[in-house]
PyMOL Python script that loads the backbone (N, CA, C, O; Angstrom):
from pymol import cmd

cmd.read_pdbstr("""\
ATOM      1  N   MET A   1      88.508 108.337 147.226  1.00  0.00           N
ATOM      2  CA  MET A   1      87.613 108.466 146.088  1.00  0.00           C
ATOM      3  C   MET A   1      86.687 107.243 146.065  1.00  0.00           C
ATOM      4  O   MET A   1      87.133 106.104 146.199  1.00  0.00           O
ATOM      5  N   THR A   2      85.440 107.500 145.901  1.00  0.00           N
ATOM      6  CA  THR A   2      84.465 106.406 145.911  1.00  0.00           C
ATOM      7  C   THR A   2      84.391 105.747 144.535  1.00  0.00           C
ATOM      8  O   THR A   2      84.865 106.285 143.534  1.00  0.00           O
ATOM      9  N   GLU A   3      83.784 104.574 144.525  1.00  0.00           N
ATOM     10  CA  GLU A   3      83.579 103.863 143.257  1.00  0.00           C
ATOM     11  C   GLU A   3      82.719 104.711 142.323  1.00  0.00           C
ATOM     12  O   GLU A   3      82.937 104.721 141.111  1.00  0.00           O
ATOM     13  N   GLU A   4      81.760 105.411 142.877  1.00  0.00           N
ATOM     14  CA  GLU A   4      80.889 106.284 142.077  1.00  0.00           C
ATOM     15  C   GLU A   4      81.703 107.416 141.439  1.00  0.00           C
ATOM     16  O   GLU A   4      81.478 107.775 140.283  1.00  0.00           O
ATOM     17  N   ASP A   5      82.646 107.972 142.200  1.00  0.00           N
ATOM     18  CA  ASP A   5      83.516 109.018 141.658  1.00  0.00           C
ATOM     19  C   ASP A   5      84.372 108.489 140.517  1.00  0.00           C
ATOM     20  O   ASP A   5      84.529 109.150 139.490  1.00  0.00           O
ATOM     21  N   ARG A   6      84.926 107.290 140.702  1.00  0.00           N
ATOM     22  CA  ARG A   6      85.767 106.684 139.660  1.00  0.00           C
ATOM     23  C   ARG A   6      84.945 106.410 138.408  1.00  0.00           C
ATOM     24  O   ARG A   6      85.416 106.630 137.292  1.00  0.00           O
ATOM     25  N   ALA A   7      83.722 105.932 138.590  1.00  0.00           N
ATOM     26  CA  ALA A   7      82.843 105.664 137.444  1.00  0.00           C
ATOM     27  C   ALA A   7      82.535 106.965 136.720  1.00  0.00           C
ATOM     28  O   ALA A   7      82.504 107.000 135.489  1.00  0.00           O
ATOM     29  N   GLY A   8      82.310 108.020 137.464  1.00  0.00           N
ATOM     30  CA  GLY A   8      82.049 109.331 136.856  1.00  0.00           C
ATOM     31  C   GLY A   8      83.246 109.845 136.092  1.00  0.00           C
ATOM     32  O   GLY A   8      83.099 110.430 135.019  1.00  0.00           O
ATOM     33  N   ASP A   9      84.453 109.629 136.645  1.00  0.00           N
ATOM     34  CA  ASP A   9      85.682 110.039 135.964  1.00  0.00           C
ATOM     35  C   ASP A   9      85.872 109.272 134.659  1.00  0.00           C
ATOM     36  O   ASP A   9      86.243 109.848 133.636  1.00  0.00           O
ATOM     37  N   ARG A  10      85.612 107.958 134.705  1.00  0.00           N
ATOM     38  CA  ARG A  10      85.747 107.139 133.494  1.00  0.00           C
ATOM     39  C   ARG A  10      84.752 107.584 132.429  1.00  0.00           C
ATOM     40  O   ARG A  10      85.078 107.654 131.244  1.00  0.00           O
ATOM     41  N   GLU A  11      83.539 107.882 132.870  1.00  0.00           N
ATOM     42  CA  GLU A  11      82.514 108.333 131.933  1.00  0.00           C
ATOM     43  C   GLU A  11      82.901 109.677 131.310  1.00  0.00           C
ATOM     44  O   GLU A  11      82.720 109.883 130.109  1.00  0.00           O
ATOM     45  N   ALA A  12      83.423 110.572 132.110  1.00  0.00           N
ATOM     46  CA  ALA A  12      83.861 111.879 131.599  1.00  0.00           C
ATOM     47  C   ALA A  12      85.007 111.713 130.620  1.00  0.00           C
ATOM     48  O   ALA A  12      85.059 112.393 129.595  1.00  0.00           O
ATOM     49  N   GLN A  13      85.937 110.800 130.935  1.00  0.00           N
ATOM     50  CA  GLN A  13      87.061 110.547 130.041  1.00  0.00           C
ATOM     51  C   GLN A  13      86.564 109.958 128.723  1.00  0.00           C
ATOM     52  O   GLN A  13      87.036 110.351 127.656  1.00  0.00           O
ATOM     53  N   LEU A  14      85.632 109.036 128.783  1.00  0.00           N
ATOM     54  CA  LEU A  14      85.075 108.445 127.574  1.00  0.00           C
ATOM     55  C   LEU A  14      84.381 109.502 126.718  1.00  0.00           C
ATOM     56  O   LEU A  14      84.549 109.525 125.499  1.00  0.00           O
ATOM     57  N   ARG A  15      83.605 110.374 127.353  1.00  0.00           N
ATOM     58  CA  ARG A  15      82.940 111.446 126.607  1.00  0.00           C
ATOM     59  C   ARG A  15      83.963 112.345 125.922  1.00  0.00           C
ATOM     60  O   ARG A  15      83.775 112.732 124.769  1.00  0.00           O
ATOM     61  N   ALA A  16      85.051 112.680 126.627  1.00  0.00           N
ATOM     62  CA  ALA A  16      86.092 113.527 126.049  1.00  0.00           C
ATOM     63  C   ALA A  16      86.763 112.831 124.862  1.00  0.00           C
ATOM     64  O   ALA A  16      87.023 113.466 123.840  1.00  0.00           O
ATOM     65  N   GLU A  17      87.042 111.544 124.988  1.00  0.00           N
ATOM     66  CA  GLU A  17      87.655 110.796 123.895  1.00  0.00           C
ATOM     67  C   GLU A  17      86.726 110.722 122.692  1.00  0.00           C
ATOM     68  O   GLU A  17      87.179 110.840 121.554  1.00  0.00           O
ATOM     69  N   LEU A  18      85.436 110.527 122.929  1.00  0.00           N
ATOM     70  CA  LEU A  18      84.472 110.493 121.829  1.00  0.00           C
ATOM     71  C   LEU A  18      84.380 111.854 121.136  1.00  0.00           C
ATOM     72  O   LEU A  18      84.284 111.918 119.911  1.00  0.00           O
ATOM     73  N   GLU A  19      84.410 112.934 121.906  1.00  0.00           N
ATOM     74  CA  GLU A  19      84.378 114.273 121.315  1.00  0.00           C
ATOM     75  C   GLU A  19      85.602 114.501 120.454  1.00  0.00           C
ATOM     76  O   GLU A  19      85.503 115.062 119.363  1.00  0.00           O
ATOM     77  N   ARG A  20      86.752 114.071 120.936  1.00  0.00           N
ATOM     78  CA  ARG A  20      87.995 114.227 120.159  1.00  0.00           C
ATOM     79  C   ARG A  20      87.905 113.423 118.865  1.00  0.00           C
ATOM     80  O   ARG A  20      88.292 113.914 117.804  1.00  0.00           O
ATOM     81  N   ALA A  21      87.405 112.206 118.941  1.00  0.00           N
ATOM     82  CA  ALA A  21      87.255 111.378 117.740  1.00  0.00           C
ATOM     83  C   ALA A  21      86.296 112.029 116.755  1.00  0.00           C
ATOM     84  O   ALA A  21      86.556 112.053 115.553  1.00  0.00           O
ATOM     85  N   ARG A  22      85.190 112.553 117.262  1.00  0.00           N
ATOM     86  CA  ARG A  22      84.228 113.231 116.374  1.00  0.00           C
ATOM     87  C   ARG A  22      84.869 114.429 115.692  1.00  0.00           C
ATOM     88  O   ARG A  22      84.646 114.657 114.502  1.00  0.00           O
ATOM     89  N   ALA A  23      85.657 115.192 116.424  1.00  0.00           N
ATOM     90  CA  ALA A  23      86.322 116.366 115.855  1.00  0.00           C
ATOM     91  C   ALA A  23      87.311 115.952 114.761  1.00  0.00           C
ATOM     92  O   ALA A  23      87.388 116.595 113.715  1.00  0.00           O
ATOM     93  N   LEU A  24      88.067 114.874 115.006  1.00  0.00           N
ATOM     94  CA  LEU A  24      89.020 114.404 114.004  1.00  0.00           C
ATOM     95  C   LEU A  24      88.303 113.895 112.753  1.00  0.00           C
ATOM     96  O   LEU A  24      88.768 114.114 111.634  1.00  0.00           O
ATOM     97  N   ILE A  25      87.185 113.225 112.942  1.00  0.00           N
ATOM     98  CA  ILE A  25      86.405 112.735 111.804  1.00  0.00           C
ATOM     99  C   ILE A  25      85.865 113.916 111.010  1.00  0.00           C
ATOM    100  O   ILE A  25      85.915 113.916 109.780  1.00  0.00           O
ATOM    101  N   GLU A  26      85.356 114.910 111.702  1.00  0.00           N
ATOM    102  CA  GLU A  26      84.830 116.099 111.017  1.00  0.00           C
ATOM    103  C   GLU A  26      85.941 116.815 110.251  1.00  0.00           C
ATOM    104  O   GLU A  26      85.737 117.272 109.126  1.00  0.00           O
ATOM    105  N   GLN A  27      87.105 116.907 110.866  1.00  0.00           N
ATOM    106  CA  GLN A  27      88.239 117.541 110.199  1.00  0.00           C
ATOM    107  C   GLN A  27      88.601 116.778 108.925  1.00  0.00           C
ATOM    108  O   GLN A  27      88.845 117.390 107.885  1.00  0.00           O
ATOM    109  N   GLY A  28      88.637 115.462 109.000  1.00  0.00           N
ATOM    110  CA  GLY A  28      88.947 114.651 107.830  1.00  0.00           C
ATOM    111  C   GLY A  28      87.882 114.786 106.754  1.00  0.00           C
ATOM    112  O   GLY A  28      88.205 114.848 105.568  1.00  0.00           O
ATOM    113  N   ALA A  29      86.611 114.833 107.155  1.00  0.00           N
ATOM    114  CA  ALA A  29      85.526 115.003 106.183  1.00  0.00           C
ATOM    115  C   ALA A  29      85.640 116.356 105.494  1.00  0.00           C
ATOM    116  O   ALA A  29      85.420 116.459 104.287  1.00  0.00           O
ATOM    117  N   ASP A  30      85.980 117.392 106.251  1.00  0.00           N
ATOM    118  CA  ASP A  30      86.170 118.716 105.657  1.00  0.00           C
ATOM    119  C   ASP A  30      87.315 118.708 104.651  1.00  0.00           C
ATOM    120  O   ASP A  30      87.210 119.310 103.582  1.00  0.00           O
ATOM    121  N   GLN A  31      88.401 118.031 104.988  1.00  0.00           N
ATOM    122  CA  GLN A  31      89.534 117.934 104.063  1.00  0.00           C
ATOM    123  C   GLN A  31      89.130 117.197 102.795  1.00  0.00           C
ATOM    124  O   GLN A  31      89.535 117.585 101.699  1.00  0.00           O
ATOM    125  N   LEU A  32      88.342 116.147 102.928  1.00  0.00           N
ATOM    126  CA  LEU A  32      87.847 115.432 101.750  1.00  0.00           C
ATOM    127  C   LEU A  32      86.990 116.342 100.882  1.00  0.00           C
ATOM    128  O   LEU A  32      87.124 116.355  99.658  1.00  0.00           O
ATOM    129  N   ASP A  33      86.116 117.096 101.518  1.00  0.00           N
ATOM    130  CA  ASP A  33      85.254 118.016 100.778  1.00  0.00           C
ATOM    131  C   ASP A  33      86.061 119.043  99.998  1.00  0.00           C
ATOM    132  O   ASP A  33      85.667 119.439  98.902  1.00  0.00           O
ATOM    133  N   ARG A  34      87.194 119.478 100.558  1.00  0.00           N
ATOM    134  CA  ARG A  34      88.041 120.468  99.891  1.00  0.00           C
ATOM    135  C   ARG A  34      89.021 119.818  98.917  1.00  0.00           C
ATOM    136  O   ARG A  34      89.761 120.518  98.225  1.00  0.00           O
ATOM    137  N   GLY A  35      89.033 118.503  98.858  1.00  0.00           N
ATOM    138  CA  GLY A  35      89.959 117.809  97.970  1.00  0.00           C
ATOM    139  C   GLY A  35      91.380 117.771  98.487  1.00  0.00           C
ATOM    140  O   GLY A  35      92.314 117.565  97.712  1.00  0.00           O
ATOM    141  N   GLN A  36      91.561 117.963  99.770  1.00  0.00           N
ATOM    142  CA  GLN A  36      92.897 117.969 100.380  1.00  0.00           C
ATOM    143  C   GLN A  36      93.243 116.579 100.903  1.00  0.00           C
ATOM    144  O   GLN A  36      93.403 116.378 102.107  1.00  0.00           O
ATOM    145  N   VAL A  37      93.353 115.644 100.004  1.00  0.00           N
ATOM    146  CA  VAL A  37      93.676 114.276 100.389  1.00  0.00           C
ATOM    147  C   VAL A  37      94.831 113.773  99.539  1.00  0.00           C
ATOM    148  O   VAL A  37      95.076 114.263  98.437  1.00  0.00           O
ATOM    149  N   VAL A  38      95.523 112.801 100.068  1.00  0.00           N
ATOM    150  CA  VAL A  38      96.626 112.172  99.357  1.00  0.00           C
ATOM    151  C   VAL A  38      96.365 110.674  99.387  1.00  0.00           C
ATOM    152  O   VAL A  38      96.005 110.114 100.423  1.00  0.00           O
ATOM    153  N   ASP A  39      96.548 110.042  98.255  1.00  0.00           N
ATOM    154  CA  ASP A  39      96.336 108.594  98.241  1.00  0.00           C
ATOM    155  C   ASP A  39      97.439 107.924  99.055  1.00  0.00           C
ATOM    156  O   ASP A  39      98.514 108.488  99.259  1.00  0.00           O
ATOM    157  N   GLY A  40      97.152 106.727  99.508  1.00  0.00           N
ATOM    158  CA  GLY A  40      98.069 106.007 100.381  1.00  0.00           C
ATOM    159  C   GLY A  40      99.434 105.777  99.763  1.00  0.00           C
ATOM    160  O   GLY A  40     100.453 105.900 100.442  1.00  0.00           O
ATOM    161  N   GLU A  41      99.463 105.445  98.483  1.00  0.00           N
ATOM    162  CA  GLU A  41     100.742 105.184  97.813  1.00  0.00           C
ATOM    163  C   GLU A  41     101.632 106.427  97.845  1.00  0.00           C
ATOM    164  O   GLU A  41     102.826 106.333  98.129  1.00  0.00           O
ATOM    165  N   THR A  42     101.051 107.586  97.554  1.00  0.00           N
ATOM    166  CA  THR A  42     101.818 108.832  97.575  1.00  0.00           C
ATOM    167  C   THR A  42     102.282 109.147  98.992  1.00  0.00           C
ATOM    168  O   THR A  42     103.434 109.529  99.196  1.00  0.00           O
ATOM    169  N   PHE A  43     101.404 108.991  99.962  1.00  0.00           N
ATOM    170  CA  PHE A  43     101.757 109.279 101.346  1.00  0.00           C
ATOM    171  C   PHE A  43     102.960 108.460 101.788  1.00  0.00           C
ATOM    172  O   PHE A  43     103.920 109.009 102.328  1.00  0.00           O
ATOM    173  N   PHE A  44     102.917 107.146 101.562  1.00  0.00           N
ATOM    174  CA  PHE A  44     104.006 106.292 102.039  1.00  0.00           C
ATOM    175  C   PHE A  44     105.284 106.501 101.235  1.00  0.00           C
ATOM    176  O   PHE A  44     106.378 106.374 101.784  1.00  0.00           O
ATOM    177  N   ARG A  45     105.171 106.820  99.944  1.00  0.00           N
ATOM    178  CA  ARG A  45     106.371 107.114  99.156  1.00  0.00           C
ATOM    179  C   ARG A  45     107.054 108.361  99.708  1.00  0.00           C
ATOM    180  O   ARG A  45     108.269 108.373  99.907  1.00  0.00           O
ATOM    181  N   GLU A  46     106.260 109.424  99.958  1.00  0.00           N
ATOM    182  CA  GLU A  46     106.836 110.662 100.500  1.00  0.00           C
ATOM    183  C   GLU A  46     107.381 110.455 101.909  1.00  0.00           C
ATOM    184  O   GLU A  46     108.403 111.038 102.273  1.00  0.00           O
ATOM    185  N   TRP A  47     106.706 109.629 102.702  1.00  0.00           N
ATOM    186  CA  TRP A  47     107.182 109.346 104.048  1.00  0.00           C
ATOM    187  C   TRP A  47     108.510 108.606 103.994  1.00  0.00           C
ATOM    188  O   TRP A  47     109.432 108.933 104.741  1.00  0.00           O
ATOM    189  N   ASP A  48     108.617 107.607 103.115  1.00  0.00           N
ATOM    190  CA  ASP A  48     109.881 106.877 102.958  1.00  0.00           C
ATOM    191  C   ASP A  48     110.997 107.816 102.525  1.00  0.00           C
ATOM    192  O   ASP A  48     112.125 107.708 103.006  1.00  0.00           O
ATOM    193  N   GLU A  49     110.687 108.738 101.615  1.00  0.00           N
ATOM    194  CA  GLU A  49     111.698 109.700 101.166  1.00  0.00           C
ATOM    195  C   GLU A  49     112.159 110.582 102.319  1.00  0.00           C
ATOM    196  O   GLU A  49     113.350 110.865 102.451  1.00  0.00           O
ATOM    197  N   GLU A  50     111.217 111.016 103.152  1.00  0.00           N
ATOM    198  CA  GLU A  50     111.573 111.846 104.304  1.00  0.00           C
ATOM    199  C   GLU A  50     112.425 111.063 105.299  1.00  0.00           C
ATOM    200  O   GLU A  50     113.402 111.591 105.831  1.00  0.00           O
ATOM    201  N   LEU A  51     112.062 109.815 105.549  1.00  0.00           N
ATOM    202  CA  LEU A  51     112.856 108.989 106.463  1.00  0.00           C
ATOM    203  C   LEU A  51     114.260 108.768 105.913  1.00  0.00           C
ATOM    204  O   LEU A  51     115.227 108.768 106.674  1.00  0.00           O
ATOM    205  N   ASP A  52     114.383 108.581 104.613  1.00  0.00           N
ATOM    206  CA  ASP A  52     115.699 108.417 103.983  1.00  0.00           C
ATOM    207  C   ASP A  52     116.534 109.685 104.163  1.00  0.00           C
ATOM    208  O   ASP A  52     117.723 109.606 104.472  1.00  0.00           O
ATOM    209  N   ARG A  53     115.906 110.873 103.966  1.00  0.00           N
ATOM    210  CA  ARG A  53     116.621 112.129 104.160  1.00  0.00           C
ATOM    211  C   ARG A  53     117.084 112.277 105.596  1.00  0.00           C
ATOM    212  O   ARG A  53     118.211 112.706 105.844  1.00  0.00           O
ATOM    213  N   LEU A  54     116.232 111.928 106.537  1.00  0.00           N
ATOM    214  CA  LEU A  54     116.601 112.026 107.945  1.00  0.00           C
ATOM    215  C   LEU A  54     117.758 111.089 108.282  1.00  0.00           C
ATOM    216  O   LEU A  54     118.660 111.451 109.037  1.00  0.00           O
ATOM    217  N   ALA A  55     117.724 109.886 107.719  1.00  0.00           N
ATOM    218  CA  ALA A  55     118.794 108.918 107.960  1.00  0.00           C
ATOM    219  C   ALA A  55     120.098 109.436 107.365  1.00  0.00           C
ATOM    220  O   ALA A  55     121.157 109.278 107.971  1.00  0.00           O
ATOM    221  N   ASP A  56     120.034 110.052 106.184  1.00  0.00           N
ATOM    222  CA  ASP A  56     121.235 110.608 105.555  1.00  0.00           C
ATOM    223  C   ASP A  56     121.806 111.762 106.379  1.00  0.00           C
ATOM    224  O   ASP A  56     123.022 111.931 106.458  1.00  0.00           O
ATOM    225  N   ASP A  57     120.921 112.556 106.993  1.00  0.00           N
ATOM    226  CA  ASP A  57     121.370 113.675 107.807  1.00  0.00           C
ATOM    227  C   ASP A  57     122.099 113.197 109.058  1.00  0.00           C
ATOM    228  O   ASP A  57     122.964 113.902 109.578  1.00  0.00           O
ATOM    229  N   GLU A  58     121.759 112.010 109.544  1.00  0.00           N
ATOM    230  CA  GLU A  58     122.415 111.464 110.746  1.00  0.00           C
ATOM    231  C   GLU A  58     123.809 110.965 110.448  1.00  0.00           C
ATOM    232  O   GLU A  58     124.638 110.881 111.354  1.00  0.00           O
ATOM    233  N   ASP A  59     124.091 110.629 109.197  1.00  0.00           N
ATOM    234  CA  ASP A  59     125.415 110.084 108.836  1.00  0.00           C
ATOM    235  C   ASP A  59     126.477 111.139 108.770  1.00  0.00           C
ATOM    236  O   ASP A  59     127.634 110.833 108.480  1.00  0.00           O
TER     237      ASP A  59
END
""", "prot")
cmd.dss("prot")
cmd.show_as("cartoon", "prot")
cmd.util.cbc("prot")
cmd.orient("prot")
């Protein structure tokens, strides 16, 4: 594989990563528009509760 081929592969990978990031941002913006958001405090409280349940299930 030539250096030019590797550069092309890196560029293609970067473009794919940027497209994925754009899609995730658009998805998040759509969720905001629909009011489907959770504040950070609620998210982490619910996450801690879920982790506690999982830990209890292991015992």
